[in-house]
C-alpha positions as CSV (number, residue, x, y, z in Angstrom):
1,M,2.6,1.3,16.7
2,N,0.9,-0.5,13.8
3,E,2.3,0.0,10.5
4,R,1.2,-0.8,6.9
5,V,3.0,-0.6,3.7
6,N,1.6,-0.9,0.3
7,I,3.1,-0.9,-3.3
8,S,0.7,-0.8,-6.2
9,K,1.5,-0.9,-9.9
10,E,-0.9,-0.1,-12.6
11,K,-0.5,-0.4,-16.2
12,K,-2.2,2.3,-18.3
13,K,-3.7,2.1,-21.8
14,D,-0.6,3.7,-23.4
15,G,1.7,1.0,-22.2
16,T,3.3,3.0,-19.3
17,E,3.3,2.0,-15.7
18,S,2.3,3.9,-12.8
19,I,3.8,3.1,-9.3
20,S,2.5,4.4,-5.9
21,Y,3.9,3.6,-2.5
22,S,2.0,4.3,0.8
23,K,2.6,3.8,4.3
24,S,0.2,4.2,7.2
25,W,0.6,4.1,11.0
26,E,-0.9,5.3,14.3
27,K,1.0,7.1,17.1
28,N,-0.5,8.8,20.1
29,G,-4.0,8.5,18.7
30,L,-3.1,10.3,15.5
31,S,-3.4,8.4,12.2
32,H,-0.6,9.1,9.8
33,R,-0.3,8.4,6.1
34,K,2.3,9.0,3.5
35,E,1.6,8.3,-0.2
36,V,4.3,8.6,-2.8
37,R,3.5,8.6,-6.5
38,K,6.1,8.2,-9.1
39,V,6.0,10.7,-12.0
40,E,8.2,11.6,-14.7
41,G,11.2,13.4,-13.1
42,G,10.5,12.6,-9.5
43,Y,7.8,11.8,-6.9
44,I,4.7,13.5,-5.7
45,V,4.5,13.0,-2.0
46,T,1.2,13.5,0.0
47,E,1.3,13.4,4.0
48,S,-1.6,13.5,6.3
49,K,-2.3,13.4,9.9
50,Y,-5.6,13.4,11.6
51,G,-7.1,12.4,15.0
52,K,-7.1,13.7,18.5
53,P,-3.8,13.4,20.5
54,K,-4.2,10.9,23.4
55,D,-1.6,12.7,25.7
56,E,-3.7,15.8,25.7
57,G,-6.8,14.2,27.3
58,E,-10.2,15.7,26.8
59,E,-8.9,19.2,26.2
60,G,-7.0,18.1,23.1
61,E,-8.2,19.5,19.6
62,Y,-8.8,17.4,16.8
63,I,-6.1,17.6,14.1
64,D,-6.6,17.4,10.3
65,E,-3.3,18.3,8.4
66,N,-2.3,17.6,4.8
67,K,0.6,18.6,3.0
68,E,1.9,17.9,-0.6
69,Y,5.4,18.1,-2.2
70,V,7.6,17.1,-4.9
71,T,11.0,15.4,-4.5
72,T,13.7,13.5,-6.7
73,E,14.1,10.8,-4.3
74,N,11.5,8.2,-2.9
75,P,11.2,9.0,0.8
76,L,9.7,5.4,1.6
77,T,12.8,3.5,0.4
78,E,16.0,2.9,2.2
79,K,19.1,4.6,1.0
80,K,21.8,2.2,-0.5
81,E,24.3,3.9,2.0
82,E,22.5,2.4,4.9
83,K,22.8,-1.0,3.3
84,S,26.6,-0.9,2.8
85,D,28.8,-3.1,4.6
86,E,31.2,-0.2,5.5
87,N,28.4,1.1,7.7
88,M,27.6,-2.2,9.3
89,F,30.2,-1.6,12.3
90,G,29.6,2.1,12.4
91,F,28.5,2.0,15.9
92,I,31.8,0.9,17.1
93,D,34.5,3.6,18.2
94,M,37.6,2.6,16.3
95,P,40.9,3.7,18.0
96,N,43.1,6.2,16.3
97,L,46.4,4.8,15.8
98,M,48.1,7.9,14.7
């Protein structure tokens, strides 16, 4: 799976800064793209998927899907909880001493 991530910043004439994030990857013959644009109060997310699935062979139909939604969190950034040291050893089963 080949994955590309891009972050672009643009300074507008009024002095404000516009930030957008995009991520593209290919899986099973389908091209996927997720673009996130920061706006006042949240993020606008556009997801697209297109192509013909490899696992369906010649009978497979071409897919072209798009959806757009608004969220308060950037779905392309890692959550701070995942980076915390407390979760670093979360995969180890700790014995119950009580």
